[in-house]
N, C-alpha and C positions, 0 to 999 in steps of 0.2 A: 515574507515579512509583512508587518502590519503597522499602519499608522496609529497615532495615539487616539484618533477618533473612531477607530475600528474599520475605516474604509480601506479598500485595497490600495497598495502602492506598487510601483513596478517591481518585478522580480529582481532579486539580486544577481549580480554578475559573478559567476564562479570562475570562468575563464573568458577570454575574449569572445568565445562563441557559445557559451553555455550560461543559462539563466535558471535559477532555482528559487522557489518560495518556501521558506520555513517559518515556523512561529505562528501559524494560523491554524484554525480548526480544519482537520482533514489531513490528507497525505501531503507529501512534498512534491508538488507538481513542478515540471521543468520543461525547458525546450532548448534545442540545439540549432544554431544557425549554420547552414551550409551555403556553398556557392550556388546551390540550385533550389533553395527554399529551406523551410523550417520543419523539424521533427519535434512534435510535442510528446512528452512522456508523462502520462497520467494527467488528469484534469481536475481543477479545484472543485471541491464539494459545494462551496458557497457561490451562489449565482453571480453576484457582482464581481467576485474574484475571477470567476471563469471568463466573464466578458472582458474584464480588464486584461487578463492574461492573453486572450485571443487578440485584442487590439495591439498589445505590445509585441506579440509574436509576429503578427502580420505586418508590423512596421518594418520588420527585417526581410520580408519577402513572403510569398505564398506558403501556407501550411501544406506540406505534401503528405505527411503521415501523422496520425495520432495513435500512439502505442499505449495500451493499458497493461500494467504489470500484473493485475489481478482483477477479480470480478466484484470485489466489495464496493459498496456505495461511495465510500470516501475517495476512491480512486477513479471512479467512472461517471459519477453523476454530472459532472461538468461537460461530458461529451455532448449532452443535449444542446449546450450553448455554443458548441463548435460545429453545429450542423452545416454541411456544405464546405467545410474547411479541411480538405484533404481526406485521404483514405484512412479508415480506422482499422488497425491491425490487432488481432486477438489470437492468442493461443486457443485451441479448441476448448480447453477447460475454462477459459474466461468466457468464451462465447456461450457455452452450454449452461453456465451457472450465473450469468449476468444478473446483477441486482438480487442476490440472495445473501443474507447476513445472519448466520446463527439463528437465534430465536427472535430476532428483531424484525419489524416491518421496515424494510429499507427505504421505502418512499416516505413514510411517516418520520423516519429517522432523519432524512434529508430536510424535510420541512421544519422539524423541530430545531435542527442545527441552524438553519437560516433565521428562524425566529429569535434565537438566542444570540447568534454571532454575526448575522447579516440581515438585520431587519429591513434595510432598504431593498434587499433582493427577494423578499418573500413574494411580492407580486409578480416576479419574473418566472416563478415556478408554475408550470401548467397544471391543469387538473390531472389527477392520477391516470384516468383513461387516455387522455391525450398524450401524456408522457410515455406510457407503455406502448402506444401505437408506433412510436419511432424514437427510441431513446438514443439512437446513433450507435448501434452495435457494429460488430466487425464487418468490414468489406473484404478484408483479406483474413482468412482463418487458416491456421497452420497447426501441425503437430510436430513434436520434437523441437528442433531449433530452426531458426530462420535468419538469414543475413540480408539486410537492406543496404543498398549503397545509394548515396545521394550526394552529388557534387564530389568534394574531396573526402567525404566522411563515410565511415563504415559503422553500421549499427548491427551488432551481433545480439540477436534475441535468443537468450539461452534459457531452456526449460529448467527451472529450479524448484520443483514441487516440494511441498512440506507445509508451509503456511496455508496454501490452497493448492488444489490439484493442477491448476493451469498457471501457477506462478511462473513469472519469467524475470530475468535480470537483463538489462540492456547495457551491453559493453560497447563503449565508443573508444577504440584504441587510440585514435588520433588526438583525443582529449585526455587520455590516460584516466578515464573515469568509468565507473560502473554505477548504474542506477539499479538498486537491488529490490525495490518495492519492499514489502513487509517481511522479506527474508531477514532484514535487519531493522530492529527498532533501536534507535540511537538515544540512550539516556532517558527512555520513557518505558512505561509498562508494555510488555509483550502480550499480545492476544493470541492464545493457543486454540481454545475452543475445539473446532473440528479438524485441527491440524494433525498431520502425521509427523511426529517429532523425529523419528528415525530418518525419514526422507529429508526433513529439514536440515538435519545435521550433515547429511551427505551433500546437500546443496551448498551449505556453508563451506565444506571442503572444496567444492568446485570453484566457488567465488574466490577462495584464498589463493588459487593458482593464477589468478589474473594479475597482469603487470599494470597496476594502476596507482595513481597518487590520490585520487578522490573517490570516496564512496558516498553516494547520495542515497540515504536510507528511505524506507517508506514513511517513517515518522522520526522526528527529532533532528538534531543538528547534523550537518555535513561532517563526515568523519574520514577515517582511513581504514585500511585492512585490519587494524587492531580491533575494530568493531566485530570482526568475525569471531575472534576469541571470546570477546565479551558476550556476544549473543549465544555462542555455544555454552558458556557457563550458565547463562540464564535458563536455557532449555534443559541442561543436565540437572540444574538445581531443582527445577520444577519436577522433573521426572523422578529424581531421587527422593524428594520429599513425599511425593504421592506413593511411590513404591514402598517407602518406609512405613507410611500410614497403613497400607494394605497388609504389610508383613506384621504389623502390630494388631491386626484384626479390627481396625476401625471400620465403621460402616461408611457408606458414601456420604451421608449427612455429617457424620463426625469429621470426615476428611475435609469437606467443604468448610466446616466451621473452624477447623484447627490449622489447616495449611494455607498460609497467606504470604505473599511477597510484597504486600502493600507498602512496607516500610523501606523497600529497596530503592525505589525511585518514584517519581511523580507519574501521573498519567500524561498523555499528550494534551495539547491545548484544547480546552473546552470540554474535557471529559472527566473532570474531577468527580462528578456525580455518578460516574459509572465504575469507580474504583472497586466497590463491593461486587458488582456484577462481573467484572473481569476476573477477580480472584475466585469467585464461586464457579464461574463457567470453566475457567482453566482447570481447577481442581477436579470438578465433576467429570469433565471430558477425559482427563488423564486417568481418573479412577475407573471409568467405564472401559477405557482401552486396555488397562492393565488386567482388570478382572474379567473381561469378556473373552470370547473365543479367540484363541491364539494370543492370549494376553501378555506374552513376553515382549510384544512390540507396542509402540505408541504411535 
């Protein structure tokens, strides 16, 4: 959540033990309070928000773990401002691809985001070389799934590839909640780009089997498992539209120009200027996948 002057305010309380920030530029960072410390799930992209979240989390006890659901800058850049606060937990795919974002320069992307949406935090960002010397990557790196237990809480880190190869969901059964990362975009534009849509659909099927009341998406409003159906429809809509373009004999450029879902919903906060980029990259990536070797899959 965001105050009217753009400064960070405390994360909202979803349950007595869970806090989530929505409505600001970047992902939906969260933390869970246990009887033996705090688990942070994704970190804010904006520096002052990251520091404010750290202060709020530490007011409930020491941060034991920082879990990132994916490797994109908007989910991990705040790790730098959590240095020394708990062990960072990464899927191997997150660790290997840390701070790579499509055709964008992720560090420059983070700086620009701060300039536009967190001007008071710009001076907190280190020089590029200093940042990359120690961006606070994984201390614990795993493949497959991993279960963490802290106090009375269980954190099931479930590999849900599709949006990214190392994508995970964090299921907290005691809170009847799953943090999906960008496997779900709630009410805002989905970024496909280098994703594997067929994997993504299978991961949605897996999330749908969880017994939860709350779904915390990577972007957008907190939702329910109904969002699984909605996200599936978005993915299938994109795939069908581009496949239809290929069947009509459209070129890649024609497909990019003609296939758009810009009118379906808004972009996430602070990304209006990237609407055209999202549409073009989504369409182009799907076109390449469908027309390339083994093009029956996306």
